[in-house]
C-alpha positions in Angstrom: -7.1 7.8 -1.8 -8.6 5.0 -4.1 -6.9 4.3 -7.4 -8.2 6.9 -9.9 -11.1 5.7 -12.2 -12.8 7.0 -15.2 -16.6 6.8 -15.1 -19.7 9.1 -15.5 -18.5 11.2 -12.5 -14.7 11.0 -12.7 -12.2 12.0 -15.4 -8.9 10.4 -15.9 -6.0 11.0 -18.3 -2.4 9.7 -18.2 0.2 12.5 -18.7 3.2 10.1 -18.7 5.3 10.1 -22.0 8.0 12.5 -22.7 9.0 15.2 -20.2 11.6 17.8 -20.0 14.6 16.8 -17.8 17.5 18.7 -16.2 20.0 17.5 -13.7 20.6 19.6 -10.5 24.1 18.4 -9.3 24.7 21.7 -7.3 21.2 21.8 -5.8 20.5 25.3 -7.3 17.1 24.6 -8.9 15.0 26.2 -6.3 17.4 29.1 -6.0 17.2 29.7 -9.8 13.4 29.2 -9.8 13.4 26.1 -12.2 9.9 25.6 -10.8 8.7 28.2 -13.3 10.2 26.2 -16.1 13.8 25.5 -17.3 16.0 24.9 -20.2 16.2 21.1 -20.3 19.4 19.0 -20.6 17.3 16.4 -22.4 13.9 14.8 -22.8 13.1 11.7 -20.7 10.5 9.0 -21.0 8.2 8.6 -18.1 7.8 6.1 -16.4 11.5 5.2 -16.4 14.7 5.6 -14.4 17.1 8.4 -15.5 20.1 6.0 -15.0 20.0 4.0 -18.2 18.0 6.2 -20.3 20.5 9.0 -19.9 23.8 7.4 -19.1 25.2 9.6 -21.9 24.7 12.5 -19.3 26.8 10.4 -16.8 23.6 9.3 -14.9 24.2 5.7 -14.6 25.3 5.9 -11.0 23.9 9.3 -10.3 22.6 10.0 -6.8 21.2 13.4 -6.3 18.5 15.8 -7.6 16.9 16.3 -11.0 13.9 18.1 -12.3 11.1 17.1 -14.6 8.6 19.5 -16.4 5.6 19.0 -18.7 3.0 21.4 -20.1 -0.5 19.9 -20.0 -3.9 21.1 -21.2 -6.6 21.1 -18.7 -10.2 21.1 -20.2 -12.7 23.7 -19.4 -15.2 21.2 -18.2 -12.8 20.3 -15.3 -13.7 23.8 -13.7 -16.6 22.5 -11.7 -14.8 19.5 -10.4 -11.9 18.8 -8.0 -8.7 18.3 -10.0 -5.9 16.1 -8.7 -2.6 14.9 -9.9 -1.2 11.5 -9.0 2.3 10.0 -9.3 2.2 6.2 -8.9 5.7 6.2 -7.8 8.7 8.5 -7.6 12.0 7.4 -6.1 12.6 8.6 -3.6 11.8 12.2 -2.4 9.9 14.8 -4.6 8.5 18.3 -4.6 5.8 19.5 -6.9 5.0 22.9 -8.5 2.0 23.8 -10.7 2.2 27.1 -12.7 5.0 28.1 -10.4 3.1 27.5 -7.2 4.5 25.1 -4.6 2.1 22.2 -4.0 3.7 19.9 -1.7 6.4 17.3 -0.9 6.5 13.4 -0.9 8.9 11.7 1.4 9.1 8.2 0.2 9.3 6.0 -3.1 7.4 2.9 -4.3 4.0 4.1 -3.5 1.4 6.5 -5.0 0.8 10.1 -3.8 -1.8 12.5 -4.7 -2.2 16.3 -4.5 -5.3 18.3 -5.2 -4.5 21.1 -7.6 -7.9 22.6 -8.3 -6.9 26.1 -7.1 -3.6 26.1 -9.0 -4.6 25.0 -12.6 -6.2 27.1 -15.3 -9.0 25.2 -17.0 -9.2 25.7 -20.8 -5.4 26.5 -20.8 -2.0 25.0 -20.8 -0.5 24.5 -17.4 3.3 23.7 -16.4 3.9 20.8 -14.0 7.3 20.7 -12.5 8.6 18.0 -10.1 12.0 17.9 -8.4 13.2 14.3 -7.6 16.0 13.5 -5.1 17.2 9.7 -4.8 19.4 10.4 -1.7 18.6 8.1 1.2 19.5 8.6 4.9 19.5 6.8 8.3 15.9 7.9 8.8 14.5 6.7 5.5 12.9 3.4 4.5 14.9 2.0 2.9 18.0 3.3 4.9 20.7 5.0 3.0 24.6 4.7 3.6 27.3 7.2 3.0 30.7 6.4 1.5 32.5 7.5 4.6 30.6 4.9 6.8 32.7 2.1 5.1 35.9 3.9 6.0 34.8 4.6 9.5 33.7 1.0 10.0 37.0 -0.3 8.5 35.1 -2.4 5.8 36.3 -0.7 2.6 35.9 -3.9 0.6 32.1 -3.8 1.2 31.8 -0.3 -0.5 29.6 -0.2 -3.4 29.2 2.6 -6.0 27.0 4.3 -5.6 26.8 3.5 -2.0 23.8 1.4 -1.0 22.6 -0.7 1.8 20.9 -3.1 -0.7 22.0 -5.1 -3.6 19.9 -3.5 -6.3 20.5 -0.2 -8.0 19.3 2.9 -6.2 17.7 4.2 -9.4 16.1 7.6 -9.5 13.2 9.0 -11.3 9.4 8.8 -11.9 9.0 5.1 -12.1 5.3 4.7 -12.6 2.5 6.5 -14.6 1.4 10.0 -13.8 -2.3 11.0 -14.0 -4.5 14.1 -13.9 -7.9 13.1 -12.6 -11.2 14.7 -11.2 -13.5 13.7 -8.5 -16.9 15.4 -7.7 -16.8 18.0 -4.8 -18.2 15.2 -2.6 -16.8 11.7 -3.4 -16.2 8.3 -2.1 -12.7 8.4 -0.6 -11.9 4.9 0.6 -13.3 1.4 0.7 -12.2 -1.6 2.8 -13.4 -5.0 1.9 -13.0 -8.0 4.2 -14.5 -11.4 3.6 -15.2 -14.2 6.1 -16.1 -17.5 4.7 -18.9 -19.3 6.3 -19.0 -22.3 3.9 -17.5 -23.2 0.5 -20.2 -21.1 -1.2 -21.2 -18.4 1.3 -19.4 -15.6 3.0 -19.9 -12.6 5.2 -18.5 -9.3 3.7 -17.6 -6.5 6.0 -17.5 -3.0 4.3 -16.1 0.3 5.5 -17.0 3.1 3.2 -15.8 6.6 3.7 -16.5 9.9 1.9 -14.2 13.0 1.9 -16.7 15.1 4.0 -20.0 14.5 5.9 -23.0 14.0 3.7 -26.6 13.1 4.1 -27.8 10.6 1.5 -27.6 7.0 0.6 -25.3 4.4 -0.6 -26.4 1.9 -3.3 -24.1 -1.2 -3.0 -24.0 -4.0 -5.6 -21.8 -7.0 -5.6 -21.8 -9.1 -8.9 -20.1 -11.8 -10.8 -21.7 -13.0 -13.8 -24.9 -11.8 -12.1 -25.8 -9.8 -9.0 -25.4 -11.7 -5.7 -26.0 -8.8 -3.3 -27.8 -5.5 -3.4 -28.1 -3.2 -0.4 -29.1 0.4 0.2 -27.9 2.1 3.4 -28.5 5.6 4.7 -25.5 7.9 5.1 -25.4 10.8 7.5 -21.6 11.1 8.3 -18.4 10.6 6.4 -18.1 6.9 6.9 -20.2 3.8 7.4 -19.5 0.2 8.3 -21.8 -2.7 7.5 -21.7 -6.4 7.1 -23.7 -8.5 4.6 -24.2 -12.1 4.0 -23.8 -13.5 0.4 -24.5 -17.0 -0.9 -23.7 -18.9 -4.2 -20.2 -17.5 -4.3 -17.2 -19.0 -6.2 -14.0 -18.7 -4.2 -10.8 -17.0 -5.4 -8.0 -19.5 -5.5 -4.8 -20.6 -7.5 -6.6 -22.5 -10.3 -9.8 -20.5 -10.1 -9.2 -16.9 -9.4 -12.8 -15.9 -9.3 -13.2 -12.1 -9.0 -16.4 -10.1 -8.2 -17.2 -6.5 -8.8 -18.1 -4.1 -5.9 -20.0 -1.2 -7.2 -21.0 1.8 -4.9 -23.1 4.8 -5.8 -23.2 7.9 -3.6 -26.7 9.4 -3.8 -27.7 12.8 -2.4 -31.1 14.5 -2.8 -32.1 11.7 -5.1 -29.2 12.3 -7.4 -26.2 10.1 -8.0 -23.0 12.4 -7.2 -20.4 9.8 -7.4 -19.7 6.1 -8.0 -16.8 3.7 -7.6 -16.2 0.1 -8.4 -13.4 -2.3 -7.7 -12.7 -6.1 -8.1 -12.2 -8.4 -5.0 -12.2 -12.1 -4.3 -13.8 -14.3 -1.6 -10.9 -16.0 0.1 -9.4 -16.6 3.5 -5.8 -16.9 4.6 -4.7 -18.6 7.8 -1.4 -20.1 9.2 -2.1 -23.1 11.3 0.2 -25.8 12.6 2.7 -26.5 9.9 0.4 -25.2 7.1 -0.3 -22.1 5.1 -4.1 -22.4 4.4 -6.0 -20.8 1.5 -9.8 -21.3 2.0 -9.1 -23.8 4.6 -6.8 -26.0 2.5 -3.0 -26.2 2.6 -1.1 -24.5 -0.2 2.6 -24.7 -0.9 4.1 -21.7 -2.5 6.6 -22.1 -5.3 7.9 -19.1 -7.2 10.4 -16.3 -6.9 11.8 -13.2 -5.4 11.7 -10.7 -8.2 12.7 -7.1 -9.0 11.3 -4.3 -11.1 14.3 -4.1 -13.4 14.6 -4.1 -17.1 17.0 -2.7 -19.6 16.6 1.0 -20.5 13.4 1.2 -18.4 15.4 0.5 -15.1 12.6 0.4 -12.5 10.1 2.1 -14.9 6.9 0.2 -15.2 6.0 -1.1 -18.6 3.3 -3.5 -19.7 5.5 -5.5 -22.0 7.7 -6.9 -19.1 4.5 -7.3 -16.9 3.0 -9.6 -19.5 6.4 -11.4 -20.3 7.2 -12.1 -16.6 3.7 -13.5 -15.9 3.7 -15.7 -19.0 7.2 -17.1 -18.0 6.1 -17.7 -14.4 2.9 -19.5 -15.6 5.0 -21.6 -18.1 7.2 -22.8 -15.2 4.1 -23.6 -13.0 5.1 -20.9 -10.4 2.2 -19.9 -8.2 3.6 -17.1 -6.1 6.2 -14.3 -5.7 7.6 -11.9 -3.1 7.7 -8.1 -4.0 11.3 -8.0 -3.1 12.3 -5.5 -1.8 9.6 -2.9 -2.2 6.1 -2.7 -3.3 5.5 -3.3 -7.0 3.2 -1.3 -9.3 -0.3 -1.9 -8.6 -0.9 -3.2 -12.2 1.3 -6.2 -11.0 -1.2 -6.9 -8.2 -4.1 -6.6 -10.6 -2.6 -9.2 -12.9 -1.9 -11.5 -10.0 -5.5 -11.1 -8.8 -6.6 -12.2 -12.4 -4.2 -14.9 -12.7 -4.4 -16.5 -9.3 -0.9 -15.8 -7.9 -0.1 -15.4 -4.3 2.0 -12.4 -3.3 4.1 -11.6 -0.2 3.9 -7.9 -0.3 7.1 -6.3 1.1 8.0 -3.0 2.9 11.5 -1.6 1.5 12.9 -1.9 5.1 15.9 -3.9 3.7 19.1 -4.6 5.5 18.2 -2.3 8.4 21.5 -1.4 10.2 20.5 -1.1 13.8 23.7 0.9 14.7 22.0 3.6 12.7 18.3 3.0 13.4 16.7 5.8 15.4 13.2 7.3 16.1 13.1 8.7 12.6 13.6 5.4 11.1 10.8 3.9 13.1 8.6 6.7 12.3 9.3 6.3 8.5 8.8 2.5 8.7 5.3 2.9 10.3 4.3 5.5 7.9 5.2 3.2 5.0 3.4 0.3 6.3 0.3 2.5 6.8 0.5 3.6 3.1 1.1 0.2 1.8 -1.8 -1.4 3.6 -4.0 1.5 2.4 -3.1 0.8 -1.2 -3.0 -3.0 -1.3 -5.5 -4.0 1.2 -8.3 -5.2 -1.2 -6.2 -7.3 -3.5 -7.0 -11.1 -3.0 -3.5 -11.9 -4.4 -1.8 -10.3 -1.4 -1.7 -13.1 1.1 0.9 -11.8 3.5 2.9 -8.7 4.5 6.7 -8.8 4.7 7.5 -5.7 6.9 11.2 -5.9 6.2 14.0 -7.9 4.8 17.4 -9.3 6.2 17.6 -6.9 9.3 21.0 -6.8 10.9 23.0 -8.0 7.9 26.1 -6.4 9.4 25.8 -8.7 12.4 25.7 -6.0 15.1 25.6 -7.7 18.6 23.5 -4.8 20.1 20.7 -6.0 17.9 20.0 -8.7 20.4 20.1 -6.8 23.6 16.5 -5.9 23.4 16.7 -3.1 20.9 15.7 -5.2 18.0 12.9 -6.9 19.8 11.5 -3.5 20.9 11.7 -2.2 17.4 10.1 -5.2 15.6 7.3 -5.5 18.3 6.2 -2.0 17.4 6.5 -2.6 13.6 4.4 -5.8 13.8 1.9 -4.2 16.1 1.5 -1.4 13.4 0.7 -3.7 10.6 -1.6 -5.9 12.7 -3.7 -3.0 13.9 -4.2 -2.1 10.1 -5.0 -5.5 8.9 -5.9 -8.6 11.0 -6.7 -10.7 8.0 -3.1 -11.5 6.7 -0.1 -13.2 8.2 3.1 -11.1 8.7 6.7 -12.1 8.4 10.3 -10.7 7.9 12.9 -12.6 5.8 15.8 -13.4 8.0 19.5 -13.4 6.8 22.0 -16.1 7.9 24.2 -13.6 9.7 21.3 -12.6 11.9 21.0 -16.3 12.8 18.2 -18.2 14.7 17.9 -15.7 17.5 16.7 -13.0 15.3 13.9 -11.2 17.2 11.7 -11.1 14.0 11.0 -14.8 14.5 9.2 -14.0 17.8 6.6 -11.9 16.1 6.3 -13.7 12.6 3.3 -15.7 11.9 5.5 -17.9 9.7 9.3 -17.7 9.6 11.1 -16.7 6.4 14.7 -17.4 5.8 17.2 -16.5 3.0 20.0 -19.1 2.8 23.1 -19.5 0.6 25.0 -22.6 1.9 27.1 -23.7 -0.9 27.4 -20.2 -2.3 28.3 -17.4 0.2 29.1 -20.0 2.8 31.2 -23.2 1.9 31.3 -22.1 -1.8 31.3 -25.0 -4.2 30.1 -27.6 -1.7 26.5 -28.0 -2.2 26.2 -31.4 -0.4 27.8 -30.0 2.8 25.9 -26.9 2.5 22.6 -29.1 2.4 23.7 -30.7 5.6 24.2 -27.4 7.4 20.9 -26.1 6.2 19.0 -29.1 7.4 20.4 -28.8 10.8 19.7 -25.1 11.0 16.1 -25.5 9.8 15.4 -28.3 12.2 16.9 -26.0 15.1 14.5 -23.2 14.0 11.5 -25.4 13.9 12.3 -26.9 17.3 12.8 -23.5 18.8 9.8 -21.6 17.4 7.3 -24.3 16.2 6.3 -22.1 13.3 6.1 -23.1 9.6 9.1 -22.0 7.6 9.2 -20.4 4.2 12.5 -20.4 2.2 12.3 -16.9 0.7 15.7 -16.9 -1.0 18.2 -19.4 -2.3 20.2 -19.5 -5.4 23.6 -19.0 -7.1 25.0 -16.4 -9.6 25.3 -18.0 -13.0 26.8 -16.8 -16.2 24.7 -17.9 -19.2 26.6 -20.1 -21.5 29.1 -21.3 -18.8 29.1 -25.1 -18.4 30.9 -27.8 -16.5 30.5 -31.5 -15.8 31.9 -30.9 -12.2 30.4 -28.7 -9.5 31.8 -25.5 -10.8 30.3 -22.2 -9.4 28.8 -19.8 -11.9 28.0 -22.5 -14.4 24.4 -23.3 -15.4 24.8 -26.9 -14.1 25.8 -25.7 -10.6 22.8 -23.4 -10.5 20.3 -26.1 -11.5 21.8 -28.7 -9.1 22.0 -26.1 -6.2 18.3 -25.3 -6.7 17.2 -28.9 -7.2 19.0 -30.1 -4.0 17.6 -27.3 -2.1 14.1 -28.1 -3.2 14.5 -31.8 -2.3 15.5 -30.9 1.2 12.6 -28.4 1.6 10.0 -30.8 0.2 11.2 -33.5 2.8 10.2 -31.2 5.8 6.5 -31.1 6.6 7.0 -27.7 8.3 8.1 -26.0 5.1 5.3 -24.0 3.3 7.1 -22.8 0.3 10.2 -22.0 -1.8 11.0 -18.8 -3.5 14.1 -19.0 -5.8 16.4 -16.0 -5.8 16.0 -14.6 -8.4 13.5 -14.6 -11.2 15.8 -12.7 -13.5 19.3 -11.1 -13.4 19.1 -7.4 -12.3 21.5 -4.4 -12.1 23.4 -3.7 -8.9 25.7 -1.0 -7.5 29.2 -1.6 -8.6 31.3 -4.0 -6.6 34.0 -6.5 -7.3 31.6 -9.4 -6.5 29.1 -8.2 -9.0 29.8 -8.3 -12.8 27.3 -5.5 -13.6 24.3 -7.6 -12.5 23.3 -9.9 -9.7 23.2 -13.0 -11.9 21.1 -15.3 -9.6 18.2 -15.1 -12.1 17.0 -18.3 -13.8 16.4 -15.9 -16.7 18.8 -13.2 -17.9 18.0 -9.6 -17.6 16.3 -9.8 -21.0 14.4 -12.9 -20.0 16.3 -15.8 -21.9 16.1 -19.0 -19.8 19.1 -20.5 -18.2 19.2 -24.4 -17.5 17.7 -23.8 -14.1 14.5 -22.4 -15.7 13.9 -25.7 -17.4 14.9 -27.7 -14.3 12.3 -25.7 -12.2 9.6 -26.3 -14.9 10.0 -30.0 -14.4 10.1 -29.7 -10.6 7.1 -27.6 -10.4 5.0 -29.5 -12.8 
């Protein structure tokens, strides 16, 4: 489904805010029919993680089930329309009831899901919406989960985190993005795919695929406009989908310094009457990886920016406009031009902000640290389904310039990963995304333990590596670490002859800690480490970009190597700059 809109044919209202909340530690909610309503433990703000909002209920590290409920009024004039509910993101699994009637399940986090509830709501009355949420992950899910007993069985108790997680960020639970009630006409525009192919600096072909929810006989009135209309087309429709290509002239390209956006407006007309309309923004731009370059509109660009996280005090992973504006303002202040949505898709509002401000995004699937000892057919099925949903949501954003279909597979260093299993798995994953989108390059960031024989390199359009010589390996020895890194990068280039992107590098840093010597955890060490890495990267003509890990400190599962947060941010969790932020501003100017 397209993102809900408010216009002459569609209604939209946000039902986020304060909801009733109840913890279900014993998984008794369904048995006790909480879907009809319940006596709450507390109120909770939506969007937002339950972990930090309600740590007074011992939820900071809670992994399990909880319930949300809210009474909403549905207007009488919705009766003749199709009524839908949309959750922009719930982590990780959820089940929905409306007025005590079961509606459906959603099996993954980080992406929106919609249910039609026309038959279940009472127009002109209050209605009760109830959602159960479960943030338990398994071997079959994306991301994968891990059980506490795995650490004992694998004789690596010192690796155990609390709560147990395969990734180095908190497995927060909750409704993390806005919730909407919206309407569509009975027959409506269901999906739009836009692809642009530049024919010159000021002209382009535009391929459109437009689908409706059912077969209809009528017309589509199409208009592409910037400051003025540049293309108008009327096409007949006698099915539930149509594909067409139009040529447009006098365009302005979307780019880093001039992120020119155009509006595509479509009206669905039947029996000489407009029954639906939809509009969205897009940009004329083209991406290509060629030789040693990453090309935007035929010209090389060098990506400089960050790996980030959706993480902020009290909100947890909950979307909020204040941190959105703050983070973009800080990245612009530092002259960053790109970031990776590590390690999951971010809110669509983030992509829209990047579209408007000319940032390049590597859009990532949450297949983080896949353990191929536990990978199975269910894992692969979940992985493919997630890719399908991600591409469906983000396909029209000009800021999205690449797909990262995983991150740091085989972090545990399992030898069987290299016996053909890993190659077979990744061949299917890369094939899936390329069948859905042939306009963007695809990559998977590689960890040092997986090494230069990682099968993801065989299929990646450009090679992405996360490296920490001088931190995790050879701690305190930056110069020696740089020598090892240069040797490895040259080996990778000589083996694969694909451009390389440094998608992670950095050091944990305690704000206010200082030293005149190379002392780990000080601000000087972090600034020097980053500067020396960048100096090396800029000396290699096959390097296409550098993303510092991380933009800001973020909360992690508890472990002796983490003092509450991963502190590799060049900003603190509350966005105060460390010395490295000022150093990066100088280097990126």
